[in-house]
N, CA, C, O and the ligand as a Tripos MOL2 file, in Angstrom:
@<TRIPOS>MOLECULE
protein
  305   303    77     0     0
PROTEIN
NO_CHARGES

@<TRIPOS>ATOM
      1 N           0.8470   -1.1950   -0.0020 N.3       1 MET1
      2 CA          0.0010    0.0000   -0.0010 C.3       1 MET1
      3 C           0.8770    1.2400   -0.0010 C.2       1 MET1
      4 O           1.8340    1.3380    0.7670 O.2       1 MET1
      5 N           0.5490    2.1620   -0.8500 N.am      2 VAL2
      6 CA          1.3170    3.4000   -0.9350 C.3       2 VAL2
      7 C           0.4860    4.5290   -0.3570 C.2       2 VAL2
      8 O          -0.6660    4.7390   -0.7360 O.2       2 VAL2
      9 N           1.0780    5.2260    0.5380 N.am      3 ILE3
     10 CA          0.4240    6.3990    1.1260 C.3       3 ILE3
     11 C           1.0230    7.6420    0.4810 C.2       3 ILE3
     12 O           2.2040    7.9310    0.6730 O.2       3 ILE3
     13 N           0.2400    8.3600   -0.2640 N.am      4 GLU4
     14 CA          0.7350    9.6010   -0.8420 C.3       4 GLU4
     15 C           0.7520   10.6590    0.2410 C.2       4 GLU4
     16 O          -0.2320   10.8460    0.9570 O.2       4 GLU4
     17 N           1.8540   11.3380    0.3560 N.am      5 SER5
     18 CA          1.9220   12.3520    1.4030 C.3       5 SER5
     19 C           1.4050   13.6720    0.8740 C.2       5 SER5
     20 O           1.9130   14.1930   -0.1180 O.2       5 SER5
     21 N           0.4080   14.2060    1.5260 N.am      6 SER6
     22 CA         -0.0750   15.5300    1.1590 C.3       6 SER6
     23 C           0.5180   16.5660    2.0980 C.2       6 SER6
     24 O           0.7360   17.7140    1.7100 O.2       6 SER6
     25 N           0.7740   16.1680    3.3110 N.am      7 THR7
     26 CA          1.4730   17.0720    4.2210 C.3       7 THR7
     27 C           2.9270   16.6520    4.2490 C.2       7 THR7
     28 O           3.2450   15.4910    4.5080 O.2       7 THR7
     29 N           3.7960   17.5880    3.9850 N.am      8 ARG8
     30 CA          5.2120   17.2700    3.9180 C.3       8 ARG8
     31 C           5.8230   17.3910    5.2970 C.2       8 ARG8
     32 O           5.9440   18.4900    5.8390 O.2       8 ARG8
     33 N           6.2000   16.2830    5.8520 N.am      9 VAL9
     34 CA          6.7430   16.2750    7.2020 C.3       9 VAL9
     35 C           8.1130   16.9340    7.1970 C.2       9 VAL9
     36 O           8.3870   17.8480    7.9760 O.2       9 VAL9
     37 N           8.9590   16.4540    6.3100 N.am     10 VAL10
     38 CA         10.2890   17.0430    6.1690 C.3      10 VAL10
     39 C          10.5200   17.2340    4.6770 C.2      10 VAL10
     40 O          10.4680   16.2760    3.9060 O.2      10 VAL10
     41 N          10.7710   18.4490    4.2820 N.am     11 ALA11
     42 CA         10.9970   18.7130    2.8660 C.3      11 ALA11
     43 C          12.3000   18.0680    2.4160 C.2      11 ALA11
     44 O          13.2600   17.9610    3.1790 O.2      11 ALA11
     45 N          12.3070   17.6420    1.1590 N.am     12 VAL12
     46 CA         13.5580   17.1780    0.5730 C.3      12 VAL12
     47 C          14.4270   18.4200    0.3550 C.2      12 VAL12
     48 O          14.0130   19.3630   -0.3180 O.2      12 VAL12
     49 N          15.6070   18.4120    0.9160 N.am     13 THR13
     50 CA         16.4360   19.6180    0.8730 C.3      13 THR13
     51 C          17.4460   19.5530   -0.2660 C.2      13 THR13
     52 O          17.6870   18.4960   -0.8500 O.2      13 THR13
     53 N          18.0190   20.6920   -0.5610 N.am     14 THR14
     54 CA         19.0150   20.7540   -1.6390 C.3      14 THR14
     55 C          20.2520   19.9360   -1.3020 C.2      14 THR14
     56 O          21.0170   19.5800   -2.1980 O.2      14 THR14
     57 N          20.4610   19.6330   -0.0330 N.am     15 ALA15
     58 CA         21.6480   18.8720    0.3670 C.3      15 ALA15
     59 C          21.4610   17.3750    0.1560 C.2      15 ALA15
     60 O          22.4320   16.6200    0.2070 O.2      15 ALA15
     61 N          20.2330   16.9400   -0.0780 N.am     16 GLU16
     62 CA         19.9910   15.5110   -0.2130 C.3      16 GLU16
     63 C          20.2470   15.0690   -1.6450 C.2      16 GLU16
     64 O          19.9110   15.7680   -2.6010 O.2      16 GLU16
     65 N          20.8400   13.9130   -1.7680 N.am     17 ARG17
     66 CA         21.3350   13.4360   -3.0600 C.3      17 ARG17
     67 C          20.7210   12.1050   -3.4200 C.2      17 ARG17
     68 O          20.4410   11.2740   -2.5550 O.2      17 ARG17
     69 N          20.5180   11.9160   -4.7070 N.am     18 CYS18
     70 CA         20.0310   10.6510   -5.2310 C.3      18 CYS18
     71 C          20.9610    9.5200   -4.7910 C.2      18 CYS18
     72 O          22.1820    9.6270   -4.9050 O.2      18 CYS18
     73 N          20.3700    8.4400   -4.2890 N.am     19 ASP19
     74 CA         21.1850    7.3100   -3.8450 C.3      19 ASP19
     75 C          21.8190    6.5510   -5.0100 C.2      19 ASP19
     76 O          22.7380    5.7580   -4.8070 O.2      19 ASP19
     77 N          21.3390    6.7890   -6.2120 N.am     20 ARG20
     78 CA         21.8910    6.1040   -7.3880 C.3      20 ARG20
     79 C          23.0380    6.8810   -8.0200 C.2      20 ARG20
     80 O          24.0660    6.3030   -8.3700 O.2      20 ARG20
     81 N          22.8630    8.1860   -8.1640 N.am     21 CYS21
     82 CA         23.8380    8.9280   -8.9800 C.3      21 CYS21
     83 C          24.4140   10.1530   -8.2950 C.2      21 CYS21
     84 O          25.3580   10.7510   -8.8090 O.2      21 CYS21
     85 N          23.8730   10.5420   -7.1510 N.am     22 GLY22
     86 CA         24.4390   11.6830   -6.4460 C.3      22 GLY22
     87 C          23.9310   13.0360   -6.9010 C.2      22 GLY22
     88 O          24.3720   14.0660   -6.3930 O.2      22 GLY22
     89 N          23.0020   13.0480   -7.8610 N.am     23 ALA23
     90 CA         22.3760   14.3190   -8.2480 C.3      23 ALA23
     91 C          21.4370   14.7690   -7.1350 C.2      23 ALA23
     92 O          21.1180   14.0000   -6.2280 O.2      23 ALA23
     93 N          21.0100   15.9960   -7.2120 N.am     24 ARG24
     94 CA         20.0860   16.4800   -6.1930 C.3      24 ARG24
     95 C          18.8160   15.6210   -6.1730 C.2      24 ARG24
     96 O          18.2480   15.2980   -7.2160 O.2      24 ARG24
     97 N          18.3930   15.2620   -4.9640 N.am     25 ALA25
     98 CA         17.2040   14.4250   -4.8210 C.3      25 ALA25
     99 C          15.9360   15.2710   -4.8040 C.2      25 ALA25
    100 O          15.8950   16.3470   -4.2070 O.2      25 ALA25
    101 N          14.9110   14.7650   -5.4670 N.am     26 PHE26
    102 CA         13.6120   15.4280   -5.4550 C.3      26 PHE26
    103 C          12.5070   14.5250   -4.9330 C.2      26 PHE26
    104 O          11.3870   14.9820   -4.7080 O.2      26 PHE26
    105 N          12.8080   13.2640   -4.7400 N.am     27 VAL27
    106 CA         11.8020   12.3420   -4.2510 C.3      27 VAL27
    107 C          12.3970   11.5400   -3.1050 C.2      27 VAL27
    108 O          13.4820   10.9710   -3.2330 O.2      27 VAL27
    109 N          11.6860   11.4960   -1.9890 N.am     28 ARG28
    110 CA         12.1000   10.6530   -0.8690 C.3      28 ARG28
    111 C          11.0820    9.5310   -0.7540 C.2      28 ARG28
    112 O           9.8750    9.7690   -0.7220 O.2      28 ARG28
    113 N          11.5840    8.3150   -0.6930 N.am     29 THR29
    114 CA         10.6940    7.1710   -0.5570 C.3      29 THR29
    115 C          11.0500    6.4280    0.7240 C.2      29 THR29
    116 O          12.2040    6.4100    1.1540 O.2      29 THR29
    117 N          10.0360    5.8180    1.3200 N.am     30 THR30
    118 CA         10.2500    5.0430    2.5280 C.3      30 THR30
    119 C           9.7780    3.6250    2.2790 C.2      30 THR30
    120 O           8.6700    3.3930    1.7960 O.2      30 THR30
    121 N          10.6430    2.6830    2.6190 N.am     31 PHE31
    122 CA         10.3360    1.2750    2.4540 C.3      31 PHE31
    123 C          10.3200    0.6100    3.8140 C.2      31 PHE31
    124 O          11.0950    0.9710    4.7000 O.2      31 PHE31
    125 N           9.4410   -0.3560    3.9790 N.am     32 ALA32
    126 CA          9.4070   -1.1210    5.2140 C.3      32 ALA32
    127 C          10.1710   -2.4150    5.0160 C.2      32 ALA32
    128 O           9.9920   -3.1150    4.0200 O.2      32 ALA32
    129 N          11.0310   -2.7240    5.9880 N.am     33 ALA33
    130 CA         11.7410   -3.9980    5.9940 C.3      33 ALA33
    131 C          11.5010   -4.6180    7.3650 C.2      33 ALA33
    132 O          12.1860   -4.2890    8.3330 O.2      33 ALA33
    133 N          10.5370   -5.5030    7.4380 N.am     34 GLY34
    134 CA         10.1410   -6.0000    8.7420 C.3      34 GLY34
    135 C           9.5670   -4.8540    9.5510 C.2      34 GLY34
    136 O           8.6250   -4.1970    9.1080 O.2      34 GLY34
    137 N          10.1120   -4.6050   10.7180 N.am     35 GLU35
    138 CA          9.6200   -3.5060   11.5450 C.3      35 GLU35
    139 C          10.4120   -2.2300   11.3050 C.2      35 GLU35
    140 O          10.0880   -1.1810   11.8620 O.2      35 GLU35
    141 N          11.4400   -2.3160   10.4860 N.am     36 ASP36
    142 CA         12.2710   -1.1450   10.2290 C.3      36 ASP36
    143 C          11.7880   -0.4050    8.9840 C.2      36 ASP36
    144 O          11.2560   -0.9970    8.0450 O.2      36 ASP36
    145 N          11.9920    0.8950    9.0120 N.am     37 LEU37
    146 CA         11.7370    1.7080    7.8320 C.3      37 LEU37
    147 C          13.0560    2.2370    7.3340 C.2      37 LEU37
    148 O          13.8990    2.6710    8.1200 O.2      37 LEU37
    149 N          13.2360    2.2040    6.0510 N.am     38 HIS38
    150 CA         14.4390    2.8410    5.5230 C.3      38 HIS38
    151 C          14.0860    3.7100    4.3300 C.2      38 HIS38
    152 O          13.1510    3.4200    3.5840 O.2      38 HIS38
    153 N          14.8460    4.7740    4.1640 N.am     39 GLU39
    154 CA         14.5600    5.7670    3.1420 C.3      39 GLU39
    155 C          15.5170    5.6370    1.9760 C.2      39 GLU39
    156 O          16.6860    5.2900    2.1430 O.2      39 GLU39
    157 N          15.0010    5.9210    0.7990 N.am     40 LEU40
    158 CA         15.8520    6.0730   -0.3720 C.3      40 LEU40
    159 C          15.5080    7.4070   -1.0220 C.2      40 LEU40
    160 O          14.3450    7.8090   -1.0640 O.2      40 LEU40
    161 N          16.5180    8.0790   -1.5200 N.am     41 LEU41
    162 CA         16.3340    9.3610   -2.1910 C.3      41 LEU41
    163 C          16.5920    9.1870   -3.6760 C.2      41 LEU41
    164 O          17.4370    8.3940   -4.0900 O.2      41 LEU41
    165 N          15.8490    9.9430   -4.4670 N.am     42 TRP42
    166 CA         15.9180    9.7940   -5.9290 C.3      42 TRP42
    167 C          15.9850   11.1550   -6.5970 C.2      42 TRP42
    168 O          15.3090   12.0940   -6.1760 O.2      42 TRP42
    169 N          16.7870   11.2620   -7.6220 N.am     43 CYS43
    170 CA         16.6850   12.4140   -8.5160 C.3      43 CYS43
    171 C          15.4800   12.1650   -9.4330 C.2      43 CYS43
    172 O          14.9310   11.0640   -9.4600 O.2      43 CYS43
    173 N          15.0800   13.1830  -10.1740 N.am     44 GLY44
    174 CA         13.9250   13.0250  -11.0560 C.3      44 GLY44
    175 C          14.1300   11.9210  -12.0700 C.2      44 GLY44
    176 O          13.2080   11.1630  -12.3710 O.2      44 GLY44
    177 N          15.3470   11.8300  -12.5990 N.am     45 HIS45
    178 CA         15.6570   10.8390  -13.6230 C.3      45 HIS45
    179 C          15.5170    9.4210  -13.0830 C.2      45 HIS45
    180 O          14.8440    8.5900  -13.6940 O.2      45 HIS45
    181 N          16.1390    9.1410  -11.9570 N.am     46 HIS46
    182 CA         16.1050    7.7770  -11.4440 C.3      46 HIS46
    183 C          14.7480    7.4190  -10.8470 C.2      46 HIS46
    184 O          14.3350    6.2610  -10.9030 O.2      46 HIS46
    185 N          14.0570    8.3930  -10.2800 N.am     47 PHE47
    186 CA         12.7050    8.0870   -9.8060 C.3      47 PHE47
    187 C          11.8240    7.6920  -10.9850 C.2      47 PHE47
    188 O          11.0690    6.7220  -10.9090 O.2      47 PHE47
    189 N          11.9250    8.4430  -12.0660 N.am     48 ALA48
    190 CA         11.1230    8.1140  -13.2500 C.3      48 ALA48
    191 C          11.4650    6.7270  -13.7780 C.2      48 ALA48
    192 O          10.5880    5.9810  -14.2130 O.2      48 ALA48
    193 N          12.7580    6.3900  -13.7350 N.am     49 ALA49
    194 CA         13.2060    5.0990  -14.2630 C.3      49 ALA49
    195 C          12.6520    3.9280  -13.4500 C.2      49 ALA49
    196 O          12.3840    2.8580  -13.9970 O.2      49 ALA49
    197 N          12.4830    4.1380  -12.1420 N.am     50 TYR50
    198 CA         12.0600    3.0400  -11.2620 C.3      50 TYR50
    199 C          10.6730    3.2570  -10.6820 C.2      50 TYR50
    200 O          10.2580    2.5280   -9.7810 O.2      50 TYR50
    201 N           9.9490    4.2510  -11.1870 N.am     51 GLU51
    202 CA          8.7290    4.6810  -10.5060 C.3      51 GLU51
    203 C           7.7180    3.5620  -10.2870 C.2      51 GLU51
    204 O           7.1450    3.4590   -9.2020 O.2      51 GLU51
    205 N           7.4890    2.7230  -11.2940 N.am     52 SER52
    206 CA          6.4530    1.7070  -11.1220 C.3      52 SER52
    207 C           6.8340    0.7270  -10.0230 C.2      52 SER52
    208 O           5.9870    0.3410   -9.2160 O.2      52 SER52
    209 N           8.1070    0.3180   -9.9810 N.am     53 LYS53
    210 CA          8.5800   -0.5730   -8.9100 C.3      53 LYS53
    211 C           8.5020    0.1100   -7.5490 C.2      53 LYS53
    212 O           8.0730   -0.4810   -6.5580 O.2      53 LYS53
    213 N           8.9270    1.3620   -7.5300 N.am     54 ILE54
    214 CA          8.9270    2.0930   -6.2650 C.3      54 ILE54
    215 C           7.5050    2.1950   -5.7190 C.2      54 ILE54
    216 O           7.2740    1.9520   -4.5350 O.2      54 ILE54
    217 N           6.5550    2.5530   -6.5780 N.am     55 ARG55
    218 CA          5.1900    2.7400   -6.1040 C.3      55 ARG55
    219 C           4.5510    1.4230   -5.6810 C.2      55 ARG55
    220 O           3.6420    1.4220   -4.8520 O.2      55 ARG55
    221 N           5.0060    0.3080   -6.2310 N.am     56 GLU56
    222 CA          4.5170   -0.9930   -5.7780 C.3      56 GLU56
    223 C           4.9920   -1.3060   -4.3720 C.2      56 GLU56
    224 O           4.2740   -1.9200   -3.5830 O.2      56 GLU56
    225 N           6.2170   -0.8740   -4.0640 N.am     57 GLN57
    226 CA          6.8640   -1.3780   -2.8620 C.3      57 GLN57
    227 C           6.9900   -0.3670   -1.7380 C.2      57 GLN57
    228 O           7.0660   -0.7610   -0.5740 O.2      57 GLN57
    229 N           7.0140    0.9100   -2.0430 N.am     58 ALA58
    230 CA          7.2440    1.9050   -0.9990 C.3      58 ALA58
    231 C           5.9900    2.1120   -0.1560 C.2      58 ALA58
    232 O           4.8710    2.0120   -0.6600 O.2      58 ALA58
    233 N           6.1800    2.3960    1.1110 N.am     59 VAL59
    234 CA          5.0470    2.7220    1.9730 C.3      59 VAL59
    235 C           4.7620    4.2190    1.9390 C.2      59 VAL59
    236 O           3.6600    4.6560    2.2720 O.2      59 VAL59
    237 N           5.7590    5.0000    1.5350 N.am     60 LEU60
    238 CA          5.5570    6.4450    1.4440 C.3      60 LEU60
    239 C           6.3750    6.9840    0.2730 C.2      60 LEU60
    240 O           7.5580    6.6760    0.1340 O.2      60 LEU60
    241 N           5.7370    7.7830   -0.5530 N.am     61 VAL61
    242 CA          6.4310    8.4380   -1.6540 C.3      61 VAL61
    243 C           6.2280    9.9370   -1.5010 C.2      61 VAL61
    244 O           5.1050   10.4320   -1.5890 O.2      61 VAL61
    245 N           7.3030   10.6440   -1.2770 N.am     62 GLN62
    246 CA          7.2460   12.0950   -1.1130 C.3      62 GLN62
    247 C           7.8560   12.7140   -2.3530 C.2      62 GLN62
    248 O           9.0750   12.8370   -2.4760 O.2      62 GLN62
    249 N           6.9800   13.1020   -3.2710 N.am     63 ASP63
    250 CA          7.4190   13.5250   -4.6040 C.3      63 ASP63
    251 C           7.4690   15.0470   -4.6430 C.2      63 ASP63
    252 O           6.4330   15.7070   -4.5660 O.2      63 ASP63
    253 N           8.6510   15.5950   -4.7590 N.am     64 GLU64
    254 CA          8.8000   17.0490   -4.8130 C.3      64 GLU64
    255 C           9.3920   17.4820   -6.1370 C.2      64 GLU64
    256 O          10.1170   18.4740   -6.2150 O.2      64 GLU64
    257 N           9.0740   16.7240   -7.1830 N.am     65 ARG65
    258 CA          9.5990   17.0820   -8.4980 C.3      65 ARG65
    259 C           9.0350   18.3990   -9.0080 C.2      65 ARG65
    260 O           9.5790   18.9760   -9.9490 O.2      65 ARG65
    261 N           7.9570   18.8840   -8.4060 N.am     66 ASP66
    262 CA          7.4470   20.2270   -8.7430 C.3      66 ASP66
    263 C           8.5570   21.2590   -8.6620 C.2      66 ASP66
    264 O           8.5790   22.2330   -9.4140 O.2      66 ASP66
    265 N           9.4770   21.0280   -7.7350 N.am     67 ALA67
    266 CA         10.5140   22.0160   -7.4720 C.3      67 ALA67
    267 C          11.5810   22.0280   -8.5560 C.2      67 ALA67
    268 O          12.3770   22.9640   -8.6190 O.2      67 ALA67
    269 N          11.6160   21.0130   -9.4060 N.am     68 ILE68
    270 CA         12.6800   20.9340  -10.4060 C.3      68 ILE68
    271 C          12.6580   22.1440  -11.3240 C.2      68 ILE68
    272 O          13.6800   22.8020  -11.5200 O.2      68 ILE68
    273 N          11.4950   22.4350  -11.8830 N.am     69 ASP69
    274 CA         11.4100   23.5290  -12.8450 C.3      69 ASP69
    275 C          11.7520   24.8680  -12.2090 C.2      69 ASP69
    276 O          12.3100   25.7550  -12.8550 O.2      69 ASP69
    277 N          11.4080   25.0000  -10.9370 N.am     70 ALA70
    278 CA         11.6030   26.2790  -10.2710 C.3      70 ALA70
    279 C          13.0630   26.5510   -9.9500 C.2      70 ALA70
    280 O          13.4730   27.7050   -9.8280 O.2      70 ALA70
    281 N          13.8490   25.4850   -9.8150 N.am     71 THR71
    282 CA         15.1870   25.6880   -9.2880 C.3      71 THR71
    283 C          16.2990   25.3090  -10.2540 C.2      71 THR71
    284 O          17.3910   25.8720  -10.1870 O.2      71 THR71
    285 N          16.0410   24.3680  -11.1480 N.am     72 VAL72
    286 CA         17.1310   23.8640  -11.9900 C.3      72 VAL72
    287 C          16.7530   24.0290  -13.4510 C.2      72 VAL72
    288 O          15.7550   23.4640  -13.8980 O.2      72 VAL72
    289 N          17.5190   24.7780  -14.1870 N.am     73 PRO73
    290 CA         17.2300   24.8790  -15.6210 C.3      73 PRO73
    291 C          17.4490   23.5350  -16.2930 C.2      73 PRO73
    292 O          18.3600   22.8070  -15.9000 O.2      73 PRO73
    293 N          16.6590   23.1800  -17.2820 N.am     74 PRO74
    294 CA         16.8650   21.9020  -17.9740 C.3      74 PRO74
    295 C          18.2480   21.8400  -18.6050 C.2      74 PRO74
    296 O          18.7790   22.8470  -19.0730 O.2      74 PRO74
    297 N          18.8190   20.6480  -18.6110 N.am     75 LEU75
    298 CA         20.1660   20.4920  -19.1450 C.3      75 LEU75
    299 C          20.1650   20.4700  -20.6650 C.2      75 LEU75
    300 O          21.1800   20.7710  -21.2940 O.2      75 LEU75
    301 N          19.0380   20.1160  -21.2520 N.am     76 ASP76
    302 CA         19.0550   20.0050  -22.7200 C.3      76 ASP76
    303 C          17.9600   20.7850  -23.3770 C.2      76 ASP76
    304 O          17.8510   20.7840  -24.6030 O.2      76 ASP76
    305 ZN         19.8700    9.7100   -9.8290 Zn       77 ZN77
@<TRIPOS>BOND
     1     1     2 1
     2     2     3 1
     3     3     4 2
     4     3     5 am
     5     5     6 1
     6     6     7 1
     7     7     8 2
     8     7     9 am
     9     9    10 1
    10    10    11 1
    11    11    12 2
    12    11    13 am
    13    13    14 1
    14    14    15 1
    15    15    16 2
    16    15    17 am
    17    17    18 1
    18    18    19 1
    19    19    20 2
    20    19    21 am
    21    21    22 1
    22    22    23 1
    23    23    24 2
    24    23    25 am
    25    25    26 1
    26    26    27 1
    27    27    28 2
    28    27    29 am
    29    29    30 1
    30    30    31 1
    31    31    32 2
    32    31    33 am
    33    33    34 1
    34    34    35 1
    35    35    36 2
    36    35    37 am
    37    37    38 1
    38    38    39 1
    39    39    40 2
    40    39    41 am
    41    41    42 1
    42    42    43 1
    43    43    44 2
    44    43    45 am
    45    45    46 1
    46    46    47 1
    47    47    48 2
    48    47    49 am
    49    49    50 1
    50    50    51 1
    51    51    52 2
    52    51    53 am
    53    53    54 1
    54    54    55 1
    55    55    56 2
    56    55    57 am
    57    57    58 1
    58    58    59 1
    59    59    60 2
    60    59    61 am
    61    61    62 1
    62    62    63 1
    63    63    64 2
    64    63    65 am
    65    65    66 1
    66    66    67 1
    67    67    68 2
    68    67    69 am
    69    69    70 1
    70    70    71 1
    71    71    72 2
    72    71    73 am
    73    73    74 1
    74    74    75 1
    75    75    76 2
    76    75    77 am
    77    77    78 1
    78    78    79 1
    79    79    80 2
    80    79    81 am
    81    81    82 1
    82    82    83 1
    83    83    84 2
    84    83    85 am
    85    85    86 1
    86    86    87 1
    87    87    88 2
    88    87    89 am
    89    89    90 1
    90    90    91 1
    91    91    92 2
    92    91    93 am
    93    93    94 1
    94    94    95 1
    95    95    96 2
    96    95    97 am
    97    97    98 1
    98    98    99 1
    99    99   100 2
   100    99   101 am
   101   101   102 1
   102   102   103 1
   103   103   104 2
   104   103   105 am
   105   105   106 1
   106   106   107 1
   107   107   108 2
   108   107   109 am
   109   109   110 1
   110   110   111 1
   111   111   112 2
   112   111   113 am
   113   113   114 1
   114   114   115 1
   115   115   116 2
   116   115   117 am
   117   117   118 1
   118   118   119 1
   119   119   120 2
   120   119   121 am
   121   121   122 1
   122   122   123 1
   123   123   124 2
   124   123   125 am
   125   125   126 1
   126   126   127 1
   127   127   128 2
   128   127   129 am
   129   129   130 1
   130   130   131 1
   131   131   132 2
   132   131   133 am
   133   133   134 1
   134   134   135 1
   135   135   136 2
   136   135   137 am
   137   137   138 1
   138   138   139 1
   139   139   140 2
   140   139   141 am
   141   141   142 1
   142   142   143 1
   143   143   144 2
   144   143   145 am
   145   145   146 1
   146   146   147 1
   147   147   148 2
   148   147   149 am
   149   149   150 1
   150   150   151 1
   151   151   152 2
   152   151   153 am
   153   153   154 1
   154   154   155 1
   155   155   156 2
   156   155   157 am
   157   157   158 1
   158   158   159 1
   159   159   160 2
   160   159   161 am
   161   161   162 1
   162   162   163 1
   163   163   164 2
   164   163   165 am
   165   165   166 1
   166   166   167 1
   167   167   168 2
   168   167   169 am
   169   169   170 1
   170   170   171 1
   171   171   172 2
   172   171   173 am
   173   173   174 1
   174   174   175 1
   175   175   176 2
   176   175   177 am
   177   177   178 1
   178   178   179 1
   179   179   180 2
   180   179   181 am
   181   181   182 1
   182   182   183 1
   183   183   184 2
   184   183   185 am
   185   185   186 1
   186   186   187 1
   187   187   188 2
   188   187   189 am
   189   189   190 1
   190   190   191 1
   191   191   192 2
   192   191   193 am
   193   193   194 1
   194   194   195 1
   195   195   196 2
   196   195   197 am
   197   197   198 1
   198   198   199 1
   199   199   200 2
   200   199   201 am
   201   201   202 1
   202   202   203 1
   203   203   204 2
   204   203   205 am
   205   205   206 1
   206   206   207 1
   207   207   208 2
   208   207   209 am
   209   209   210 1
   210   210   211 1
   211   211   212 2
   212   211   213 am
   213   213   214 1
   214   214   215 1
   215   215   216 2
   216   215   217 am
   217   217   218 1
   218   218   219 1
   219   219   220 2
   220   219   221 am
   221   221   222 1
   222   222   223 1
   223   223   224 2
   224   223   225 am
   225   225   226 1
   226   226   227 1
   227   227   228 2
   228   227   229 am
   229   229   230 1
   230   230   231 1
   231   231   232 2
   232   231   233 am
   233   233   234 1
   234   234   235 1
   235   235   236 2
   236   235   237 am
   237   237   238 1
   238   238   239 1
   239   239   240 2
   240   239   241 am
   241   241   242 1
   242   242   243 1
   243   243   244 2
   244   243   245 am
   245   245   246 1
   246   246   247 1
   247   247   248 2
   248   247   249 am
   249   249   250 1
   250   250   251 1
   251   251   252 2
   252   251   253 am
   253   253   254 1
   254   254   255 1
   255   255   256 2
   256   255   257 am
   257   257   258 1
   258   258   259 1
   259   259   260 2
   260   259   261 am
   261   261   262 1
   262   262   263 1
   263   263   264 2
   264   263   265 am
   265   265   266 1
   266   266   267 1
   267   267   268 2
   268   267   269 am
   269   269   270 1
   270   270   271 1
   271   271   272 2
   272   271   273 am
   273   273   274 1
   274   274   275 1
   275   275   276 2
   276   275   277 am
   277   277   278 1
   278   278   279 1
   279   279   280 2
   280   279   281 am
   281   281   282 1
   282   282   283 1
   283   283   284 2
   284   283   285 am
   285   285   286 1
   286   286   287 1
   287   287   288 2
   288   287   289 am
   289   289   290 1
   290   290   291 1
   291   291   292 2
   292   291   293 am
   293   293   294 1
   294   294   295 1
   295   295   296 2
   296   295   297 am
   297   297   298 1
   298   298   299 1
   299   299   300 2
   300   299   301 am
   301   301   302 1
   302   302   303 1
   303   303   304 2
@<TRIPOS>SUBSTRUCTURE
     1 MET1         2 RESIDUE 1 A MET
     2 VAL2         6 RESIDUE 1 A VAL
     3 ILE3        10 RESIDUE 1 A ILE
     4 GLU4        14 RESIDUE 1 A GLU
     5 SER5        18 RESIDUE 1 A SER
     6 SER6        22 RESIDUE 1 A SER
     7 THR7        26 RESIDUE 1 A THR
     8 ARG8        30 RESIDUE 1 A ARG
     9 VAL9        34 RESIDUE 1 A VAL
    10 VAL10       38 RESIDUE 1 A VAL
    11 ALA11       42 RESIDUE 1 A ALA
    12 VAL12       46 RESIDUE 1 A VAL
    13 THR13       50 RESIDUE 1 A THR
    14 THR14       54 RESIDUE 1 A THR
    15 ALA15       58 RESIDUE 1 A ALA
    16 GLU16       62 RESIDUE 1 A GLU
    17 ARG17       66 RESIDUE 1 A ARG
    18 CYS18       70 RESIDUE 1 A CYS
    19 ASP19       74 RESIDUE 1 A ASP
    20 ARG20       78 RESIDUE 1 A ARG
    21 CYS21       82 RESIDUE 1 A CYS
    22 GLY22       86 RESIDUE 1 A GLY
    23 ALA23       90 RESIDUE 1 A ALA
    24 ARG24       94 RESIDUE 1 A ARG
    25 ALA25       98 RESIDUE 1 A ALA
    26 PHE26      102 RESIDUE 1 A PHE
    27 VAL27      106 RESIDUE 1 A VAL
    28 ARG28      110 RESIDUE 1 A ARG
    29 THR29      114 RESIDUE 1 A THR
    30 THR30      118 RESIDUE 1 A THR
    31 PHE31      122 RESIDUE 1 A PHE
    32 ALA32      126 RESIDUE 1 A ALA
    33 ALA33      130 RESIDUE 1 A ALA
    34 GLY34      134 RESIDUE 1 A GLY
    35 GLU35      138 RESIDUE 1 A GLU
    36 ASP36      142 RESIDUE 1 A ASP
    37 LEU37      146 RESIDUE 1 A LEU
    38 HIS38      150 RESIDUE 1 A HIS
    39 GLU39      154 RESIDUE 1 A GLU
    40 LEU40      158 RESIDUE 1 A LEU
    41 LEU41      162 RESIDUE 1 A LEU
    42 TRP42      166 RESIDUE 1 A TRP
    43 CYS43      170 RESIDUE 1 A CYS
    44 GLY44      174 RESIDUE 1 A GLY
    45 HIS45      178 RESIDUE 1 A HIS
    46 HIS46      182 RESIDUE 1 A HIS
    47 PHE47      186 RESIDUE 1 A PHE
    48 ALA48      190 RESIDUE 1 A ALA
    49 ALA49      194 RESIDUE 1 A ALA
    50 TYR50      198 RESIDUE 1 A TYR
    51 GLU51      202 RESIDUE 1 A GLU
    52 SER52      206 RESIDUE 1 A SER
    53 LYS53      210 RESIDUE 1 A LYS
    54 ILE54      214 RESIDUE 1 A ILE
    55 ARG55      218 RESIDUE 1 A ARG
    56 GLU56      222 RESIDUE 1 A GLU
    57 GLN57      226 RESIDUE 1 A GLN
    58 ALA58      230 RESIDUE 1 A ALA
    59 VAL59      234 RESIDUE 1 A VAL
    60 LEU60      238 RESIDUE 1 A LEU
    61 VAL61      242 RESIDUE 1 A VAL
    62 GLN62      246 RESIDUE 1 A GLN
    63 ASP63      250 RESIDUE 1 A ASP
    64 GLU64      254 RESIDUE 1 A GLU
    65 ARG65      258 RESIDUE 1 A ARG
    66 ASP66      262 RESIDUE 1 A ASP
    67 ALA67      266 RESIDUE 1 A ALA
    68 ILE68      270 RESIDUE 1 A ILE
    69 ASP69      274 RESIDUE 1 A ASP
    70 ALA70      278 RESIDUE 1 A ALA
    71 THR71      282 RESIDUE 1 A THR
    72 VAL72      286 RESIDUE 1 A VAL
    73 PRO73      290 RESIDUE 1 A PRO
    74 PRO74      294 RESIDUE 1 A PRO
    75 LEU75      298 RESIDUE 1 A LEU
    76 ASP76      302 RESIDUE 1 A ASP
    77 ZN77       305 GROUP 0 **** ****
């Protein structure tokens, strides 16, 4: 079950980096492993690449890709 967060508990900050490539993270996801929760951070590119898998498995998806256009000019 995926819970979409409408209230942002902790904003994804500019200091947070994609766990795959180290680019600025715009999406924070939380996964449950037994009783533990662990977070993964994603840049827009890698979140898009894995989105269907992530949404199947994550318990929380905090998507702040809205901020991409406001802060980062497109590379291409
Ligand atoms: Zn990435």
